Structures are given as C-alpha cells and as structure tokens.
Steps between C-alpha positions, in 0.01 A plus 500: 500500500774270634452235234525757216829627657646151529385411144684808375821415698484140387554609135787726590815431297727766661464428873845543655650206686430518877224756480152428642359526152724207385417295812125548458524430126693174540302377807166563327607354167652183655175440689286548189720269288293183574659310207847548647377417853353170373821421309712558803312262731685474836824656357455836689532319838761234396798689648326535834377143501857379424651721773274316751586162348872580554471580875732305713431597863287708736725805463425491129126457573500804726677711238245385237205589733632853540550529122146369432355751746650778293323362180146476650507132571441430872616161643457453882400847596436867389733792567365856444518851631189637675390750764607427853163435660613664831672792333331608183772751408735207432511238222672183630600158365237230537529120487172315444420126473450362148633237263168335420330453161146463626324813625477423867654276778165328548529332159797306634382422855136402456446124453138484371443320161478831306832625633666169441369497141620849433848428629513195255392721217764761598770230502381376155514865375858544619599170328333613178700827513826311543409276200433816292837629609663178355533255789394136461161410660690305772732782578213750493293290742794477742561875487130578549495277814817667636371849437164431653658338806714813548186722484320269749794534746491878472123512532522303829717775661301787344246727672134443401291777349354562846839529670619738238217741591652567847716817455699448825589140413619609162719789619846391618766763427859386545857547376659249264703340785174401678345365180816294456435336840144428417570349154864395516510280192475796267799738474300815525787736447584324175132504401468873549834556321358289209205745480753785481398606853814508720323649803122429513467664847223365718272241342144407582498118505125460456460139604785393729377133531509471121857615469601264790330210321635606161856491640447141616353400165792652320745288698309178414439557129690290253662652192262310272203647687645851491546474119150373447346767722704797358440387139128480573503856641672624183263303268182609678604862507582506125213283377262779390766653284636192324369319194138389455521154665644653819231774501219242444618258770547792752141609420366147518612482862481848639215615277275203467572272798578770750263783391230322289567720203 
C-alpha cells in the first residue's frame, strides 16, 4: 500500500541527497510536522511576498508573473500545454483567462443582493488574510479593496461559462507575434523566456477578448494595486499549507461561506 511505502521511506536515515527517496521523505515529513508549520506562520512565503513588495515597474511585474506561473500561482491567466483541438497528434501551448479568486465570472458581474453580500464577505476574507500575514487592519483593508477591484476588472473582460462552452470561439491558434499585437502591454517573448520556453511555437489563445482587455488593464494598474493583487494571489495559494490561523480563515470562506461545509 502507498501509505505503508511512504511511512517506511519517511523513517529512512540513509536516503542519498537528490534521490527520489530523499525528496519523498523530506516532502512528506515537512507536511506532517504540524508543530513546525504552526511555528513558522507566514515565514515560508515571506521571500515571495517581499519580492512583490520591492517591485518598481511594469517590467518587474511581468517578470514576477512569469516566475509565479512556474510555482503554481496563477495571476491574470493560465498557461499550459494541451492537445491541439484541430490536430490531436500535437500538444501545443495554451493561454486561458484566469486571475480570479472566486469560482466563476458571474460572482463578480451579478448585482443581486446575494452576489453583493458574497463579494463583501470575500473582501473581508482577503483583509483578514493580510492581517494574519502581519499587515495593520487599515493596510489590510486597502489591499483587499485593491485586489478585489483588480479581479472585478478582469472578470468584466472574461468569457462567461456559456461563452467558454463554444469550442470554435475558444480556439484561436497564432504565433507569438500575433499575440503581441492582440495584447501589446505584455512582453510575451520575455514572458516565455521567463518560463524557460524560448520558442513556444503556435499558441492557442483561448479567449482573445480577455487578453485584449487584460492588456489594457495592465497598462492602467498602479504599482500599489499590482502589489496588493500579486500578494493576495501568493497568500491565497499558500493558505491551506500555512499555520492553523491561515488554514482556518481559508476554510471559513471557501469551505463554510462558499460551499456550506
């Protein structure tokens, strides 16, 4: 059984550095050491949060976005390899709208009382997470507002769930040069280089209107808003793996409020 195998490896004293055995042992043991996790608090993400705090300009922001995409944090959009839907023998690069913290575009665009209430609760949740991270209540409230406003802007240019169901609408294969014309604010060559992908070949830009809109938003976003938004993405992604207060607050919102658990 897998658990028995991992239990056995976790007790290994002689796993050689760099071997899969050593990686599995250390990964498993670090995840099981809840006392150490609680002691560390937000320390594991401190370097990444600080790197965002130190950003000076849009060029730095773009570099940071590429870096975060290699770590499993997805500000603005998703990038992944997948089958070419019109040539199944090929895997191609895909760009897909994203950057939101709520499960669907409709949570941001609907203006009925329930949706408004949920957005308020989401904003309060973001602020609580920033307070846990160590920001003052005033600073946390400001960052929460900035981060939510960024997500609201992205949601406005995103396809709805219904629009995403249309395969033709979501298939737009093009070279990097064409993508650069559609979304000129982002330096796409630099982005792909940041992923370690010098030549991505043809790319399926799933939602062209989103990337056009995103480019415009990027141009108009202040550095303070970038910092709040990117820090929120890091915090939100890490929350389930940090100390108990983070895990609890994350569950309060996504578990209780969102899912009724």
